[in-house]
C-alpha positions as CSV (number, residue, x, y, z in Angstrom):
1,M,-18.5,-19.7,-13.9
2,S,-19.8,-16.0,-12.9
3,E,-17.9,-12.9,-14.2
4,I,-15.1,-11.7,-12.0
5,E,-15.6,-8.3,-10.4
6,T,-13.3,-5.3,-10.5
7,V,-12.5,-2.6,-8.7
8,M,-10.9,0.7,-10.3
9,I,-7.8,2.1,-8.8
10,D,-6.5,5.6,-9.2
11,A,-2.9,5.5,-9.9
12,S,-2.5,9.3,-10.6
13,R,-0.2,9.7,-7.9
14,I,2.5,7.8,-9.9
15,G,1.6,9.5,-13.1
16,I,-1.0,6.9,-14.6
17,K,-3.6,8.7,-16.2
18,N,-6.4,5.9,-16.6
19,E,-7.5,4.1,-13.5
20,I,-6.1,0.5,-13.4
21,A,-8.8,-2.4,-13.1
22,V,-7.9,-4.7,-10.2
23,P,-10.1,-8.2,-10.1
24,T,-11.4,-8.9,-6.8
25,T,-10.3,-12.7,-6.8
26,Y,-9.3,-14.9,-3.8
27,R,-5.6,-13.9,-5.1
28,T,-5.9,-10.0,-4.7
29,V,-8.2,-10.1,-1.7
30,R,-5.9,-12.5,0.2
31,A,-2.9,-10.3,-0.9
32,A,-4.5,-7.0,0.4
33,L,-5.2,-9.0,3.9
34,V,-1.7,-10.5,4.3
35,F,-0.3,-6.7,3.2
36,N,-2.5,-5.1,5.9
37,K,-1.3,-7.7,8.5
38,D,2.4,-7.1,7.5
39,V,2.4,-3.3,7.8
40,L,0.7,-3.5,11.3
41,S,3.2,-6.0,12.2
42,L,6.2,-4.0,10.9
43,E,4.9,-0.6,12.5
44,A,4.6,-2.5,15.6
45,G,8.1,-3.7,15.3
46,S,9.7,-0.4,14.5
47,E,8.7,1.0,17.8
48,G,11.2,-1.1,19.5
49,D,14.1,0.2,21.6
50,D,16.8,-1.1,19.3
51,P,17.2,1.6,16.7
52,V,18.9,-1.1,14.0
53,E,15.8,-2.9,14.6
54,S,13.4,-0.2,14.1
55,L,15.3,0.9,10.7
56,E,15.4,-2.4,9.5
57,S,11.4,-2.9,9.9
58,S,10.9,0.5,8.3
59,I,13.1,-0.8,5.3
60,K,10.7,-4.1,5.1
61,M,7.7,-2.1,5.4
62,F,8.4,0.3,2.8
63,D,9.8,-2.7,0.3
64,A,6.4,-4.6,1.1
65,V,4.4,-1.9,0.3
66,A,6.0,-1.2,-3.1
67,E,6.0,-4.7,-4.0
68,Y,2.2,-5.3,-3.1
69,I,1.4,-2.3,-5.4
70,T,3.6,-3.2,-8.2
71,K,2.2,-7.0,-8.1
72,T,-1.5,-5.6,-7.4
73,L,-1.6,-3.0,-10.1
74,S,0.6,-5.3,-12.4
75,L,2.8,-2.3,-12.8
76,T,5.8,-2.2,-15.6
77,A,9.2,-1.6,-14.2
78,K,8.8,2.1,-15.3
79,Q,5.8,2.4,-13.5
80,S,7.2,0.7,-10.5
81,D,10.2,3.1,-10.3
82,K,7.9,6.4,-10.0
83,L,6.9,4.5,-6.6
84,L,10.5,5.8,-5.4
85,D,9.6,9.3,-5.9
86,L,6.9,8.9,-3.2
87,N,7.7,10.2,0.0
88,P,7.4,7.4,2.5
89,G,3.9,8.6,3.9
90,E,2.7,8.8,0.4
91,L,3.9,5.4,-0.4
92,V,2.0,3.7,2.7
93,D,-1.2,5.8,1.7
94,F,-1.0,4.8,-1.6
95,G,-0.9,1.0,-0.6
96,Q,-3.4,1.2,2.0
97,A,-5.8,3.0,-0.8
98,V,-4.9,-0.1,-3.3
99,A,-5.9,-2.4,-0.2
100,A,-8.9,-0.5,0.8
101,G,-10.3,-0.6,-2.9
102,V,-9.7,-4.4,-3.3
103,L,-11.4,-4.9,0.2
104,H,-14.0,-2.6,-0.9
105,I,-13.3,-0.6,2.5
106,E,-13.9,3.1,2.4
107,N,-10.3,4.2,2.6
108,T,-9.9,8.0,4.0
109,E,-6.7,9.6,3.6
110,A,-4.7,10.5,6.7
111,T,-4.7,14.4,7.3
112,E,-1.6,16.2,8.5
113,E,-3.4,16.4,11.9
114,D,-4.0,12.7,12.0
115,R,-0.2,12.1,11.5
116,K,0.8,14.5,14.1
117,S,-1.5,12.8,16.4
118,D,0.0,9.2,15.5
119,A,3.5,10.5,16.3
120,E,2.8,11.8,19.7
């Protein structure tokens, strides 16, 4: 059996000094793909006319992002709690950075200008 490849994920935004090694196995790659699909689906659902459904979709998205990061990086409860201190944009950006690392996709952080153009 061949050696499992790993990617190093920078978790400094939640106070972890050392990068975290994440194996690029079927499990983590599949989880990254499902995570991306879920975020896209939930973002589309948050654009509806019903404000309650929009809020529920946003809550589900943030919960899904936090759960994905926690499982993929094998965070402790204390480390996972640090995700609560991120603003929503930082949380989603972090989740996308983790997924991009696992999928070997270059992830460029969204700039403030990008976020403004997305809001229009």
